[in-house]
N, C-alpha and C positions, 0 to 999 in steps of 0.2 A: 504493500500500500504506500502510495506517495502522497505528498501534501495536496496535490490536485484532486485526490480521491476523497479527501476529508470534507465533511459538510462545512459550509461557510460559518455556521455558529461556532463550530469547534475552532476554526481558524481565528475568529475574533476573540475567543477565550484564550487562545495561545498568545495572541498579541497583547491582551490585557495582562497576562501572566508575565510576559517578557518586559512590558513597561514597568510592572511592579519590581521585577528583579533589577532592571536598569536603575530605577529610582533608589533601590537599596544600595547598589554599588556607588552611585553618585553621591548620595547622602553620607555614606560611610567614609568616602574619601575626604569630603569636606569636614566632617565631624572629627575624624582622626587628626587631620592637619590643623584644625582650629582649637584643639585641646590646649588649655593652659598648662604648660609644662611644670610650673611650680605647684599648682594645685594638684596636678596628677601625682607628683612626688609625695605630696602630703597625704593624698588618699591611699597611695601604695603603703606608706608607713602605717596608716590606719587599717591596713589589711582589707581594703575594699577589693573584692574579687574581680569585678569588671575593670577597675583601674589597673590592677596588677596584670591582667591579660592584655589590656591596651598598651601598657608600658612595655611589655615584652615585644609586642608587635612593632612598636615605634623605635626599638633599638636598631632595627634594620629597616628604615623607611623605604629603601629601594625595593626590598622584597614585599613590603606591605603594599606599596603602590603597584608593584608587579601583579600580585594576585587580584587586586581590585580592578585594574585596567584590563587584565586578561578576561575576567568575568564580565566586565561591562562591555567590552568590544565583542565578545562572543555573543552576548545577549543582543546587542544592537544589530549585528550582521544577521543573526538568525531572524530577528524581527523584520529586517529589510526584505529577506527572502519570503517570509510568510506574507508580508504586505503586498509584495509583487504578485504572489499567487492569488490573493484575494482580489486585487485589482483586475487581474486577467480573467478570473471567473465571473466577476460582476460587470465589468465594463469593456472587456476585450483589450485590444492594444492601447486604447486611450487610458484604461485603468493602470496599465504598466507604467505609463508616463506620469500619471497623477500620484501613484503610490508613494514615491520618495518624498514629494512635497507634503502630502497629508501626514505621512509618518513622521517627518521632521517636525511639523507643527505640534503634534501630540507629544513627541518625545521631548522637545524643548520645554514644554510647559510641565508635563507630568513626570518626566524622568530626569530632568536637569535642573531647571530654575527653581521649581517649587521645593523639591527635596533638599537641594543645596542651601536654599534660603532658610528653611527650617533647621537644618543641621548646623548652619553657622550661628543661629540664634541660641540653640541649645545643644552644643556639641557633646556634652557628657550624656545627655539623654539618648543620643543616637549612637555614640561611639562605644560606650560600655556594653550594651546588649550586642552590638555588631561584632565586638571582639570575640564573643562566644562562637560565632559562625566563621569569621575570617581565620581564626586560629586553626581549626581542623581543616578548612579549605586549603590553607597554605601548605599544610602537611600533605594533603592529598595530591596537590599538583606541584609539589616542591621541585621536582626535576625540571618541569617546564619553566617555572619562575626563575630558577637559577640559570637556565640556559638563556632565557630572554634578557635577564638582568646582566649576564656576562657580556652579551653582544652590545647592549645599551651602554654599559659602563665603559667598554672599550672605545665606543664612538665618542662619548662625551669627555673622556679622560684628558685629552689635550686641551680642552677648554676650561678645565677646572683648576682652581688654585690648589697648590700642594698642601696648604694649611687649612683648606676649607673642610668644614664638617657639615653633615646633613642639617643639623639643627644646632646652632650656636646658642647655648643657654647662658653663657657668661654675660653678665651685665656690667657696663662701666658705671662709675659713680654717678655720672649725669643721668644715665638711663635708670639707675636705681632710684635716684631722686625723683624722676618723673613718675615711676611706679608708686612711690610712697605718696606723692601728691595726689594721685588719682585713686588711692585706696579709701576705704571707709573707716580708717583708724580715727578715733576721737582726736579732736584738734590738738590738745596738749600733748598727747602721746606722739602724734604725727610730728609736731614741732621738735620733740625730743629726738626722734629718729633723724630728722633733717639736720638737727644740731650736731649729731654724731658725724653725719656725712660731710658737714661743712668744716669739721675740725682741720682737715688737711689744707683747706683754703686760707686758714687764718694762722698767723704766727704769734709768738709770744709778744712781739713788738706791738701788735695790734691791741692787746688786752692788758698790758702791764700797767702798773701804777708808775707814772713818770717820776724821775729822781727828785724833781722839785716838790713832789707831794709825798715823798717817803717820810713816814713817821718812824723815828728811831732814837736810839740813845747815843748822844754825843758824850763820850767818856770825859771830855774836858769840861763839861758843865758841872755846876755845883751839885754835891751829892743830894741835897734836899730837893733840887729840881728833878734830878734823876728819879728819886723815890716817888715824887709826886706824879711823874710821867708813868712810872710802872704801876702805880695804884689806880690811875684813871684811864689807862689805855684800853681801847675797845678791841685791840688786836691781841692774839695769844702769842705771837712771835714778833720780835722787834730786832732789826739790825743794830748792831753796836759798832760805832765808828769813831774815829778821832778827827774832829774838825769838820770833815765832809765825807760823803759816801765813797769817795775814791780811796779813802784810808779805812777800809772795812776790816773790823777785827773779829767779827763773828755774828751769830744770830742767837738771840736769847729767848728761850721759852719761858713765859711768865709763870707757868705752873711750877717750875723749879725754884723760882724766887719767892713764890707766894708765902711760904712759911717764914721767910725772913722779913716780910714787909711789916709785920706787927712788932718787930724788934728793931732796934737801931744798931744791930751788930754787923750788918752787911757793909762791905766796902767795895770800892771800884775793882779791886783785885779779885774779890769774890765773884763779882758779876762777870768779869772776863773769864774766870775759871769755869763758870757755869755755862758760858756761851759755847755753842757748837761751831764747827768750821763752816764758813759760808759755802753755799752750793751755787755755782755759776753756770749759766746757760747762754748760748748765743742768741741774739735778738731775732734772727731769722728762722729759729726752730719752729716747725709746724706744730700746732697744738696737739694733734694726735700722737706725734712723736714725743712731745714733752709729757703727755699724760702717761705714756709707757715708761718714760725716764723717771718720773716721780715714783711710780710703782717699783721700778727696778732699784732705785737708789734709796727707797724708803724715806723720801723727802716730801714736804708739803709746801715749801717756800723756796724760791730760787732768785738769785740776783741776775738780772739781765745785763749783759755786756755787749758793747759794739765790737767792730773788727779791731779796734785799738785796745780793747780790754778795759775801757772805761765803763763804769756802772751807769746804765741808762734808766733803770727802774727795777721793779719787783713784780714777779708773777707768782701766784699761789695756786694750789690745787683747787681751791674754791673758785678762783677766777675761771678755770677751765670748765669746771662742773656747771657754772652758771651759763656758759656758752651752750651747754646741752639742755639743761632743764629750765633755763631762764633765771631771772633774778630771784633771790630768796625773799625779797620784799614784795609786798602787794602793789605798791605804787612806786615804780622806779623813778618817775619824774619828780616826785615829792622828796626823794632822797638825793637829788642832785642840786645842791645849793648854787651851782653855776648857772642855772636856768631860772629866769623870772618871767612868767607869763604876764602880758599886758592886756588891758581891756580892749584894745583895738585888734587883738588877734596876733600881735607880734610877740617876740620874745627877746628879752635882754639876756645875753649869754656871755659868760666869762671867756676871754680869748684863749685860755689854756684848757678849756673843756675838750674832751676827746670826742672826735667825730662819731665814732661807733656808738658811744654812750648817748650822744645827742640823737642819733638816728633811732636808737632803741627807745629812748624816753619819749620822743615826739612822733615816732612813726615816719620819720623823714628818710630820704635816700641820698644824703650827701655822699659824694665819692670818697672812699676810704683807701684807694690803692696808693695814693701818694702820701702827703702829710697826714699826721695823726691828730693834730689839734686844730681847732678852728682858726687860731692865729696863723699857723703854717698854711692852712688852706687858703686863707685870704691873701697872704703874702705871695703865695705861688701864682695866684691869678693877677695880682697887681704887678708882679715882677719887680717890685721895689718896696722900700719901707717908706710909707707916706709921712710927710712932715706935718700935714694937717688932716683932720677927719675928712673922709670921703665916702662916696656911695658907689656900689657896683651891683651888677646882677649876674648871677651864675645859674644857668638854667631857669628854674622858676622860683629862685630864692633872691629876694631883695635884701641886700646887706648894707648896713650903715655903721661905720666905725664911730665909736663914741669917746674913746680915750686911748691915746697912744703915749707910751712912756718907756724909756730905756730900750728903744728899738723893738718894742713888743706892743701889739694891739691888745690892750687890757680888757676892753668891753666893746660889745657890738650889739646892734639891734638887727634882728632878722625877721622878715615876713615872708611866709610862703604863699604864693598866689597860684591859682589854677593855671595849668599849662596853656589853655586856650586864651587866657587874658594877657599872656606875656607876648608883646609884639617884638 
């Protein structure tokens, strides 16, 4: 019995079955390729059976595609033959001409576009059940798949990169940052993850306390002044120096001297003996590196030095942690005495305020790649030290100098205006 001997109803039933099979192969291909590789790994760890079978198939995507395409093409060509027979039986020679066009129309809708669209929207729903069929099918026609893949790989090999892999699951930091931004992680946790990723973009020079703001013990001061400083200090560790921070003698942990503060038996020699050796770090050290260095050296505070060995500031473990979790205070702007909001929406800001802290406090985006302080930022744009107060505009920030003394801009007034209003 040949196809021409079968009743037309049977032939239409065969076509419907072949369309269903083609839809299955088309949807399976899209679903398998659209699976989220990271979610798939998670489900495999959770011992999801469908995920484990799909993962095994995706280890050799060339063979997976081979078995799908062999099945799909076999079904499609068989359908074309059956459609030709139907056309010949119903319409004669005209039917043979019309059959490919009619079949293409139905296959495009019901066997290609529709199943692939559904599979792309819900890949797991299609891929995991499909893996139960594709796995045994691959074993059944394994020799055929290997033979076809061998020829295909031989043809495409000259055009492939030597280091290319079928699916590169390695993410760069920027790609991972994009993934984190698009996830449904709660806002604060999301910012913490982003803070970790940003550590390598920030150096200790960006977050250090500058040398002119360092609070420490000058061993040349009167002993009563030193004891008063130790008793009222808000810091647990203080640098000990002679005259200035370039003559650093050590770092004093106040917990060690607490028991002496109620007595007047402690001397400067005792303080020096209790002080630890200072720990120095280069100013260009990335924060993620310095975090590991703090852990390795069992340190919590470091003196930041430039390329000439001069002390430029202090960085602490707490400073780095704040880059990850945010400020430990609830209102960062209220804890910056350098910033004074005005009724007209402008701000009076100390010239030595750090740009990154201003951005964090006010939600601004002043550039931080160059100078670290507001004074340095303005001087860089002016390219000279002004003799009198002046005004300038940088992007959408209107800046007015209010006080210039000792070659330093002491105070400034800054107003941020919307971008569209800046001409």
